[in-house]
Wavefront OBJ file of the C-alpha trace (Angstrom):
o trace
v 36.462 -1.463 -13.036
v 35.751 0.874 -15.961
v 38.043 1.657 -18.863
v 39.768 4.483 -16.961
v 41.073 2.067 -14.324
v 39.222 3.680 -11.419
v 37.446 1.071 -9.314
v 34.491 2.098 -7.093
v 35.070 1.586 -3.383
v 33.181 2.408 -0.195
v 33.190 6.139 0.378
v 35.690 6.992 3.142
v 34.404 9.352 5.878
v 36.950 11.989 4.903
v 35.442 12.234 1.404
v 31.818 12.775 2.454
v 31.879 16.533 1.950
v 33.388 16.135 -1.521
v 30.775 13.487 -2.361
v 27.927 15.730 -1.192
v 29.209 18.535 -3.443
v 29.098 16.137 -6.414
v 25.493 15.196 -5.648
v 23.843 18.614 -5.249
v 22.485 20.653 -8.135
v 24.149 23.917 -7.070
v 27.674 24.968 -7.984
v 30.465 27.031 -6.449
v 29.984 28.357 -2.928
v 26.276 27.437 -2.943
v 27.219 23.792 -3.572
v 29.771 23.860 -0.756
v 27.278 25.391 1.676
v 24.558 22.886 0.774
v 26.998 19.981 0.985
v 28.162 21.116 4.422
v 24.554 21.217 5.693
v 23.916 17.708 4.361
v 27.042 16.262 5.956
v 26.529 18.086 9.261
v 22.922 16.851 9.556
v 24.036 13.285 8.726
v 21.562 10.443 9.085
v 19.356 12.586 11.346
v 18.617 14.737 8.291
v 17.635 11.702 6.234
v 20.835 11.443 4.175
v 23.769 9.547 5.630
v 26.753 8.366 3.627
v 27.119 4.887 5.092
v 25.890 3.286 1.857
v 27.904 5.032 -0.855
v 30.456 3.887 -3.434
v 32.772 6.248 -5.278
v 35.775 6.528 -7.542
v 38.443 8.719 -5.956
v 41.632 10.328 -7.212
v 44.631 8.425 -5.758
v 46.180 9.953 -2.667
v 43.334 12.475 -2.215
v 39.717 12.738 -1.101
v 38.734 14.171 -4.491
v 35.577 12.325 -5.590
v 35.242 11.647 -9.299
v 31.893 9.821 -9.342
v 29.635 8.573 -6.548
v 26.413 6.606 -6.081
v 24.653 7.031 -2.751
v 21.921 4.711 -1.453
v 19.596 6.013 1.264
v 17.563 3.198 2.884
v 13.875 4.013 3.218
v 10.940 2.387 5.028
v 9.383 -0.561 3.236
v 12.600 -2.446 2.428
v 13.609 0.071 -0.222
v 16.420 2.506 -0.941
v 16.677 5.729 -2.918
v 19.799 6.050 -5.057
v 21.391 9.389 -5.958
v 24.122 9.872 -8.586
v 26.910 12.419 -8.972
v 26.176 15.067 -11.557
v 28.273 15.667 -14.708
v 31.149 18.114 -14.536
v 31.884 20.363 -17.481
v 34.531 18.769 -19.697
v 34.746 15.664 -17.478
v 32.237 13.185 -18.802
v 32.641 9.815 -17.082
v 29.494 7.796 -17.936
v 31.150 4.385 -17.560
v 32.600 5.313 -14.180
v 29.216 6.587 -12.964
v 27.526 3.340 -14.050
v 30.203 1.311 -12.250
v 29.437 3.183 -9.032
v 25.752 2.293 -9.441
v 26.617 -1.381 -9.974
v 28.860 -1.355 -6.917
v 26.240 0.151 -4.610
v 23.607 -2.293 -5.898
v 25.887 -5.254 -5.252
v 26.487 -3.876 -1.770
v 22.724 -3.578 -1.095
v 22.155 -7.158 -2.260
v 24.748 -8.437 0.221
v 23.578 -6.583 3.320
v 23.034 -9.032 6.224
v 19.443 -10.187 6.356
v 18.837 -8.581 2.950
v 16.837 -5.631 4.379
v 16.479 -4.013 0.927
v 14.242 -5.504 -1.759
v 14.191 -2.694 -4.277
v 16.296 0.333 -5.169
v 14.681 3.349 -6.795
v 15.812 6.565 -8.457
v 13.798 9.450 -9.903
v 16.000 11.463 -12.260
v 14.448 14.449 -14.008
v 13.308 13.694 -17.545
v 16.064 15.993 -18.871
v 18.803 14.215 -16.874
v 19.704 11.750 -19.583
v 23.132 11.232 -18.012
v 21.509 9.697 -14.919
v 19.020 7.572 -16.834
v 21.784 6.214 -19.088
v 23.955 5.323 -16.078
v 21.099 3.463 -14.399
v 20.205 1.557 -17.551
v 23.868 0.660 -18.082
v 23.831 -0.814 -14.552
v 20.891 -3.090 -15.501
v 18.143 -0.986 -13.978
v 14.809 -0.587 -15.749
v 12.448 2.326 -16.292
v 8.892 1.686 -15.117
v 7.215 4.952 -16.005
v 7.507 8.591 -16.957
v 5.939 10.610 -14.140
v 4.176 13.957 -14.317
v 4.249 15.859 -11.026
v 1.094 17.961 -10.722
v -0.193 20.559 -8.271
v -3.316 22.565 -7.544
v -3.966 25.214 -4.875
v -6.285 24.539 -1.940
v -8.698 27.415 -1.478
v -10.607 28.142 1.715
v -13.756 28.860 -0.314
v -13.766 25.241 -1.531
v -14.388 23.997 2.012
v -17.296 21.693 2.712
v -20.437 23.490 3.859
v -20.975 21.246 6.876
v -17.662 20.262 8.429
v -15.351 17.609 7.019
v -16.997 16.077 3.969
v -14.727 13.100 3.528
v -16.411 10.215 5.305
v -19.323 12.029 6.904
v -22.704 10.670 5.732
v -24.926 13.272 4.155
v -22.137 15.783 3.472
v -20.869 16.696 0.047
v -22.025 14.790 -3.041
v -23.707 11.524 -1.927
v -21.916 8.256 -2.506
v -23.428 5.719 -4.904
v -25.182 2.697 -3.441
v -22.745 -0.030 -2.457
v -19.758 2.333 -2.134
v -18.461 3.193 1.337
v -15.536 5.261 2.585
v -13.938 4.168 5.824
v -11.222 6.257 7.502
v -8.204 4.161 8.417
v -5.353 4.961 10.766
v -1.854 5.205 9.325
v 0.193 2.278 10.700
v 3.234 3.152 12.795
v 6.779 2.212 11.864
v 6.706 -1.095 13.764
v 3.053 -1.945 13.119
v 1.866 -4.482 10.544
v -0.153 -3.173 7.624
v -3.944 -3.595 8.077
v -5.005 -6.722 6.160
v -8.012 -4.961 4.630
v -5.793 -2.167 3.307
v -3.498 -4.778 1.758
v -6.543 -6.369 0.119
v -7.762 -2.987 -1.142
v -4.414 -2.043 -2.695
v -3.963 -5.446 -4.302
v -7.429 -5.124 -5.848
v -6.420 -1.738 -7.264
v -3.249 -3.197 -8.818
v -5.241 -5.536 -11.073
v -4.800 -4.306 -14.681
v -3.541 -0.956 -13.407
v -2.332 1.665 -15.878
v -0.113 3.358 -13.284
v 3.451 1.998 -13.654
v 2.202 -1.568 -14.252
v 5.765 -2.933 -14.454
v 6.116 -2.276 -10.723
v 3.457 -4.848 -9.883
v 4.947 -7.834 -8.091
v 8.322 -6.213 -7.380
v 7.484 -5.512 -3.726
v 5.308 -6.926 -0.999
v 2.173 -4.814 -0.559
v 2.895 -4.436 3.157
v 6.250 -2.850 2.266
v 4.569 -0.440 -0.147
v 2.200 0.623 2.631
v 5.172 1.167 4.961
v 6.724 3.467 2.343
v 3.472 5.418 2.008
v 3.154 5.711 5.800
v 6.593 7.302 6.111
v 5.619 10.347 4.029
v 4.728 13.495 5.951
v 3.167 13.801 9.397
v 1.183 10.691 10.325
v -1.202 12.483 12.678
v -2.241 14.862 9.860
v -2.650 12.219 7.150
v -6.005 11.388 5.625
v -6.119 7.710 4.728
v -9.319 6.016 3.612
v -10.343 2.539 2.596
v -12.950 2.129 -0.120
v -15.464 -0.693 0.053
v -17.669 -1.920 -2.747
v -20.501 -4.214 -1.724
v -18.713 -4.632 1.592
v -15.360 -5.733 0.137
v -12.138 -3.667 0.165
v -11.836 -2.370 -3.396
v -9.525 0.643 -3.335
v -7.881 3.346 -1.275
v -7.214 7.058 -1.214
v -4.147 8.044 0.808
v -3.293 11.675 1.512
v -0.235 12.726 3.508
v 0.526 16.143 4.957
v 3.844 18.004 4.744
v 3.084 21.088 6.863
v 6.543 22.618 6.419
v 5.792 22.835 2.695
v 2.124 23.752 3.197
v 1.292 20.780 1.064
v -0.873 17.686 1.042
v 0.461 14.881 -1.133
v -1.833 12.424 -2.862
v 0.293 9.391 -2.067
v -2.053 6.914 -3.701
v -5.452 6.694 -5.349
v -6.397 3.314 -6.723
v -9.684 1.613 -7.537
v -10.344 -2.047 -8.181
v -11.828 -3.170 -11.519
v -15.375 -3.141 -10.116
v -15.175 0.619 -9.458
v -13.471 1.888 -12.601
v -15.126 3.820 -15.405
v -17.981 5.192 -13.277
v -16.586 8.573 -12.266
v -15.880 7.395 -8.716
v -12.291 8.587 -8.797
v -13.401 12.147 -9.546
v -16.132 11.984 -6.895
v -13.639 10.826 -4.273
v -11.093 13.476 -5.213
v -13.668 16.279 -5.084
v -14.755 15.206 -1.608
v -11.128 14.976 -0.507
v -10.379 18.468 -1.855
v -13.380 19.823 0.075
v -12.081 18.205 3.248
v -8.550 19.536 2.798
v -9.890 23.000 1.986
v -11.897 22.838 5.228
v -8.720 22.062 7.137
v -7.025 25.022 5.469
v -9.932 27.330 6.336
v -9.790 26.227 9.964
v -6.023 26.711 10.218
v -4.119 29.891 11.029
v -2.465 29.921 7.600
v -5.444 30.125 5.267
v -3.511 30.581 2.039
v -0.538 29.119 0.223
v -1.565 25.475 0.701
v -1.639 23.037 -2.205
v -2.206 19.394 -3.070
v 0.297 17.519 -5.249
v 0.438 14.158 -6.967
v 2.648 12.122 -9.280
v 1.032 10.190 -12.107
v 2.319 7.930 -14.852
v 1.955 9.917 -18.079
v 0.833 6.741 -19.834
v -2.174 6.571 -17.493
v -4.236 8.964 -19.591
v -7.536 8.528 -17.668
v -5.779 9.577 -14.438
v -3.977 12.502 -16.109
v -7.274 13.778 -17.546
v -8.939 13.416 -14.133
v -6.321 15.583 -12.435
v -6.470 18.145 -15.235
v -10.260 18.429 -14.812
v -9.730 19.018 -11.107
v -7.378 21.919 -11.764
v -3.992 20.228 -11.357
v -1.166 21.564 -13.519
v 2.245 19.915 -14.171
v 5.321 21.399 -12.522
v 7.941 18.651 -12.973
v 8.639 15.504 -14.970
v 10.698 12.537 -13.792
v 11.546 9.015 -14.905
v 10.920 6.201 -12.432
v 13.865 3.776 -12.476
v 14.113 0.635 -10.340
v 16.422 -2.256 -9.612
v 15.152 -5.378 -7.869
v 17.481 -6.850 -5.262
v 15.574 -10.134 -5.178
v 16.687 -12.508 -7.941
v 13.043 -13.378 -8.730
l 1 2 3 4 5 6 7 8 9 10 11 12 13 14 15 16 17 18 19 20 21 22 23 24 25 26 27 28 29 30 31 32 33 34 35 36 37 38 39 40 41 42 43 44 45 46 47 48 49 50 51 52 53 54 55 56 57 58 59 60 61 62 63 64 65 66 67 68 69 70 71 72 73 74 75 76 77 78 79 80 81 82 83 84 85 86 87 88 89 90 91 92 93 94 95 96 97 98 99 100 101 102 103 104 105 106 107 108 109 110 111 112 113 114 115 116 117 118 119 120 121 122 123 124 125 126 127 128 129 130 131 132 133 134 135 136 137 138 139 140 141 142 143 144 145 146 147 148 149 150 151 152 153 154 155 156 157 158 159 160 161 162 163 164 165 166 167 168 169 170 171 172 173 174 175 176 177 178 179 180 181 182 183 184 185 186 187 188 189 190 191 192 193 194 195 196 197 198 199 200 201 202 203 204 205 206 207 208 209 210 211 212 213 214 215 216 217 218 219 220 221 222 223 224 225 226 227 228 229 230 231 232 233 234 235 236 237 238 239 240 241 242 243 244 245 246 247 248 249 250 251 252 253 254 255 256 257 258 259 260 261 262 263 264 265 266 267 268 269 270 271 272 273 274 275 276 277 278 279 280 281 282 283 284 285 286 287 288 289 290 291 292 293 294 295 296 297 298 299 300 301 302 303 304 305 306 307 308 309 310 311 312 313 314 315 316 317 318 319 320 321 322 323 324 325 326 327 328 329 330 331 332 333 334 335 336
């Protein structure tokens, strides 16, 4: 209970619309319309309110502060916080709601959640402060970057990604092997687990995240992004051993490919392989765009830890430009 005397409690069904209004960025009628769409779509739209804690004015459904957890594939949950209201700053109350929803996640039967995550905008200090006050930690400041995909960048001879003899040749000892995205109930391919774990060694990309989750759960989270049948996942081998991965997902509704993950093991770093792989991938995606009905308006996006300067410089050389900045905040459910 915070100093105001309002104790967070599970969000009652009758207060879901009010809670949704407190969570959206819009205001006035736009906020009410957006909130109504969220509540009407319910869990089928990806955001249910079964895992929310709020402080509520007595005798009403008026929500003061709320923290909403949305379970995600890979034993994780995304947490969203109510936004400040003009003249009604309640930082302690907001932090108490975060603590309450975290305690709730930790006590779920079978403990299906290992880690909670939130990605407030860099300017949303109110959210970052509330998370830190609830014993979360920041693990990186992320730059979101984008570049257009142009039909004229397409490979000259079909898909260049893993086709021998197409695009810039691969160095001796380096192989690219397409790999199918595992389904929701499928185990992660052991060689992909090995490749990702090799890429985590001495990584500069949010290194504090290492060890917080099982690699198989991370892969499940990656697999849930976009349309599986349109994804472009590839395993990298060096001297026959899994040594990295490049995972691209497709969000056709947004005309966007998302670089979900690019990671190389220590044996591959510092040789320009990351740029080579990205250029071949861009050629392949541009070929897909050229062959599609909608030949313009497509892009490729990524999120990169700003502290990972080699990766930031790579994306800048490839024509990516920043369009957003967020802070990665996490809370580990597991006591270890």
